[in-house]
N, C-alpha and C positions, 0 to 999 in steps of 0.2 A: 085428658091431660094428666099427665103424671106430675107428681111433685118432684122437683129437682132441687137438690141442695144448691144454694147460691155459691158460685165460685168465688173463691177468695181472691183478693187483689194480688196476693203473693203468688198464687198459682198462675194467674194470667201473666204476671211479670216473668215468672220462671219459664213459662211456655214461650213467651215472646223472646226472651234471651236465648232459649234453645233454638228457636227457629232462625234467629239472627246468626247465631254461631254456626248453624248448619250451612248457611250460605256464605258466611264470612270466612270460615276456616279454609275452604278450597281456594278462595281468592288470595288469602294470605300465603298459602303454600305456593300457588302459581306465581305470585309476585316474588317470593323468595327464590324460586327456581329461575325466574327471568333475571333477577339481580345477579344470581350466581353465574348464569350464562354470560351476562354482560361483563362481569368481572373477568371471566375466563377469556372472552373475546378480546377484552381490553389488554389482558396480559399477553395474549397471542400477538395482537397488533404491536404492542410495545416491544416484544421480542423480535418480531419481523423488522421493525424500524431500527432497532439496535443492530441487528445483523446487517441490514442494508448500509447503515452508517459505517460500520466496521469495514465492510467491503469497499465502500467509497474511499475511506481513509487509506486502505491498503492499495487501492488503485492509484491514488495520488502519490503514495510513497514509491510505488513501482515506477510511475512516470518520472518522479524526481530522481530516482536512482538511475534511470535510463539517461536522463539529461546529464547528470553528473558523470556517468560512464562515458558518454559521448565527448564531453569536455575533456576528461582525463585522456581519452584516446587521442584527441587532437593535440593535447600537450605532449603526450608520449611520442606521437608522430613527429612533432616539431623538434623534440629532443633528439630522436633518432636521425632525423634529416640533418640536424646540426652536427651530430657525431660523424655522419657519413661525409659531410662537406669538410669537416676538420681533418678526417683521415685522408680524404682525397688531397687536400692542400698539403698535408705532411708528406704523403707519398710523392706528390709532384715535386715538392721541395727536395726530397731525398734524391729523386731521379735527376733533377736539375743539378744537384751537388755531384752526383755520380757522373753526369755528363761533363761538368767542369773538370772533375778529377781526371776523367779520361782524356779531355783536351790537354790538361796540364801534363799528364803522363806522356802523351804523344809529343808535346812540345819538348819535354825533357829528353825523350829518346832522339828526337831530331837534333837537339842541341848536342847530345853526346856524339851522334853520328857526324855532325859538322866538326866537332872538336877532334874526333879521331882522324878526320880527313886532313886536318892541318898539321 
């Protein structure tokens, strides 16, 4: 048996800390990497959700614009129809007036002819 120098308490404590650090350091690094990946994944998910929300809002705006355009088209069609009806009425009134004028002219000519006969 050989004589060994007694190990000091500091040396044992240092060795124990070194062994703990040897196993703990890779775990800390792995945890940091996982937390970093989780943050990146969360950021990607947030971006995707924001994009989907923006697209949904744009779809709603397109739908609302289409409904408004349809309403405006119906209003425009009603206005055009009213204009057509008014023009028709005015044209028919003018034709009726022309007809009465022709009747009056014919009566005048008849009256002149009758007056000449006498």
